[in-house]
C-alpha positions as CSV (number, residue, x, y, z in Angstrom):
1,X,60.6,119.5,145.2
2,X,61.2,116.8,142.6
3,X,64.7,115.3,142.5
4,X,66.0,114.1,139.2
5,X,69.1,111.8,139.2
6,X,72.1,113.1,137.2
7,X,72.4,109.9,135.3
8,X,68.9,109.1,134.3
9,X,68.0,106.3,131.9
10,X,67.4,108.9,129.1
11,X,70.7,110.5,129.6
12,X,72.5,107.2,129.3
13,X,70.7,106.5,126.1
14,X,71.5,109.8,124.6
15,X,75.2,109.2,125.4
16,X,75.0,105.8,123.7
17,X,73.4,107.4,120.6
18,X,76.1,110.1,120.6
19,X,78.8,107.5,121.0
20,X,77.3,105.5,118.1
21,X,77.2,108.5,115.9
22,X,80.9,109.3,116.7
23,X,81.9,105.7,116.0
24,X,80.1,105.7,112.6
25,X,81.7,109.1,111.8
26,X,85.1,107.7,112.8
27,X,84.6,104.6,110.7
28,X,83.7,106.8,107.7
29,X,86.8,109.0,108.1
30,X,89.1,106.0,108.5
31,X,87.6,104.2,105.5
32,X,87.9,107.3,103.3
33,X,91.5,107.9,104.4
34,X,92.4,104.2,103.9
35,X,91.0,104.4,100.3
36,X,92.9,107.6,99.5
37,X,96.1,106.2,100.9
38,X,95.8,102.9,99.1
39,X,95.2,104.8,95.8
40,X,98.3,106.9,96.5
41,X,100.4,103.7,97.2
42,X,99.0,102.1,94.0
43,X,99.7,105.1,91.8
44,X,103.1,105.8,93.2
45,X,104.1,102.2,92.8
46,X,103.0,102.2,89.2
47,X,105.0,105.4,88.6
48,X,108.1,104.0,90.2
49,X,107.8,100.8,88.2
50,X,107.3,102.6,84.9
51,X,110.0,105.1,85.7
52,X,112.6,102.3,86.2
53,X,111.5,100.8,82.9
54,X,112.1,104.2,81.3
55,X,108.5,104.3,80.0
56,X,107.5,107.4,82.0
57,X,111.0,108.7,82.5
58,X,110.5,111.8,80.3
59,X,107.0,112.4,81.6
60,X,107.9,112.3,85.3
61,X,111.5,113.7,85.1
62,X,110.5,116.9,86.9
63,X,109.6,114.8,90.1
64,X,112.7,113.3,91.6
65,X,112.5,109.5,92.2
66,X,113.4,109.9,95.9
67,X,110.2,112.0,96.4
68,X,108.0,109.4,94.7
69,X,109.7,106.7,96.7
70,X,109.2,108.5,100.0
71,X,105.5,109.1,99.2
72,X,105.2,105.4,98.4
73,X,106.8,104.2,101.6
74,X,105.1,106.7,104.0
75,X,101.7,106.1,102.3
76,X,102.3,102.4,102.8
77,X,102.9,102.9,106.5
78,X,99.7,105.0,106.7
79,X,97.7,102.2,104.9
80,X,99.1,99.7,107.4
81,X,98.1,101.7,110.4
82,X,94.7,102.6,109.0
83,X,94.0,99.0,108.1
84,X,94.6,97.9,111.7
85,X,92.3,100.7,112.9
86,X,89.7,99.8,110.3
87,X,89.7,96.1,111.4
88,X,89.4,97.2,115.1
89,X,86.5,99.5,114.4
90,X,84.7,96.9,112.3
91,X,85.6,93.8,114.4
92,X,82.0,92.9,115.3
93,X,80.9,93.1,111.7
94,X,83.8,90.9,110.7
95,X,82.9,88.4,113.4
96,X,79.3,88.3,112.3
97,X,80.4,87.9,108.7
98,X,82.6,84.9,109.4
99,X,80.4,83.3,112.0
100,X,78.8,80.0,111.1
101,X,75.1,80.1,111.0
102,X,73.5,77.4,113.1
């Protein structure tokens, strides 16, 4: 009877490939969420600014200012957290980018 070890070399490689696929998927999700959150912060910041200058006051009167302000603040927190996660996930790429070539 042939005995096969549970952790054969092929099994380790398949887990490495699975891990790599999950990391790339996670990078993609974090990057897309970071982009959407940054756009939300940008747009809500412009709306808040234009609302205080009374340019868009009549256009956005149906949305209370405190809601736009809360969206802006919480989306900013989300951007900050996702930016930290984004740098962590892409740390090796950042190191290679800034490394001096010999």
